[in-house]
C-alpha positions in Angstrom: -52.9 -51.7 11.6 -55.7 -51.2 14.0 -57.4 -49.0 16.5 -58.3 -50.4 19.9 -60.6 -48.8 22.4 -60.8 -49.3 26.2 -64.3 -48.6 27.4 -63.1 -48.4 31.0 -60.6 -45.5 30.4 -62.5 -44.1 27.3 -59.3 -44.1 25.3 -58.2 -45.5 21.9 -54.8 -46.6 20.6 -53.8 -46.6 17.0 -51.3 -49.3 16.0 -49.5 -49.2 12.7 -46.3 -50.2 11.0 -43.7 -48.0 9.3 -40.9 -49.0 7.0 -37.8 -47.1 5.8 -37.1 -48.1 2.2 -33.5 -47.0 1.5 -31.7 -46.0 4.7 -32.0 -46.4 8.5 -33.4 -43.5 10.5 -32.3 -43.8 14.2 -34.5 -40.9 15.5 -37.8 -41.3 13.7 -40.9 -40.0 15.5 -44.6 -40.2 14.6 -47.7 -38.6 16.2 -46.3 -35.5 17.9 -49.5 -33.7 17.0 -52.1 -36.4 16.5 -55.7 -35.3 15.6 -58.6 -37.7 15.2 -62.1 -36.8 14.0 -65.4 -38.6 14.1 -68.1 -38.4 11.5 -69.7 -35.4 13.2 -66.3 -33.5 13.1 -65.6 -33.8 16.8 -61.8 -33.5 17.4 -59.9 -35.8 19.6 -56.4 -34.4 20.1 -55.3 -35.4 23.6 -53.0 -38.5 23.8 -51.2 -40.2 26.6 -48.3 -41.4 24.6 -47.4 -40.1 21.2 -44.3 -38.7 19.6 -41.6 -41.0 21.0 -38.4 -41.8 19.1 -37.8 -45.2 17.4 -35.2 -46.5 15.0 -36.5 -47.3 11.5 -34.1 -49.9 10.1 -34.0 -50.0 6.3 -36.4 -52.5 4.8 -38.0 -53.8 8.0 -41.5 -52.7 9.1 -41.5 -51.5 12.7 -44.7 -51.4 14.9 -45.6 -48.1 16.4 -48.5 -47.0 18.7 -50.2 -43.7 19.3 -51.6 -44.6 22.8 -54.4 -43.2 24.8 -56.4 -40.9 22.5 -58.6 -39.5 25.2 -62.3 -38.9 25.8 -63.5 -41.5 23.2 -67.0 -42.8 23.8 -67.4 -46.6 23.6 -70.4 -45.9 21.3 -68.0 -44.5 18.6 -67.5 -47.2 16.0 -64.8 -45.5 13.9 -62.7 -42.4 13.4 -63.3 -40.8 10.0 -59.7 -39.6 9.9 -56.6 -39.8 12.1 -53.9 -37.3 11.1 -50.4 -37.2 12.6 -47.1 -35.5 12.1 -43.9 -37.4 11.5 -40.2 -36.8 11.6 -37.5 -38.9 10.0 -34.8 -37.2 12.1 -36.1 -35.8 15.3 -32.7 -34.4 16.4 -32.8 -32.0 13.4 -36.6 -31.7 13.3 -36.8 -32.8 9.8 -40.6 -32.9 9.6 -42.5 -34.0 6.5 -44.8 -31.3 5.1 -47.7 -33.8 4.6 -49.0 -35.5 7.7 -49.8 -39.2 7.7 -53.5 -39.8 7.4 -55.6 -42.9 8.2 -59.2 -42.8 7.0 -62.3 -44.7 8.1 -60.5 -46.4 10.9 -62.8 -48.8 12.8 -62.4 -49.0 16.6 -62.3 -52.5 18.2 -63.5 -52.1 21.7 -62.1 -54.0 24.7 -59.8 -56.4 22.8 -56.1 -56.7 23.0 -54.1 -55.2 20.1 -52.9 -57.8 17.6 -49.5 -59.3 18.4 
């Protein structure tokens, strides 16, 4: 997992992995309503690419990206919290009541995301 900033575009991308434990989910979606906050409580909720479908095969971690969180200053060192919605079956809108939360997420500026 990591958060990668681009100082030229003033955007940040969150990369993480998700794994289905017991069955495959062919229409999983993460990040349809992503909200990130800094230590001062400033909200960052505009993303270029979030909420797209992926297949979560059972037992295998799949890489996912919430791309282009907008208007992020290169001086920002970390998000205090990134909260995002998730669905296991987007065709039936089976949303989980509790959002995924990532806390104290450092931003690595102007480096390529880990392969």
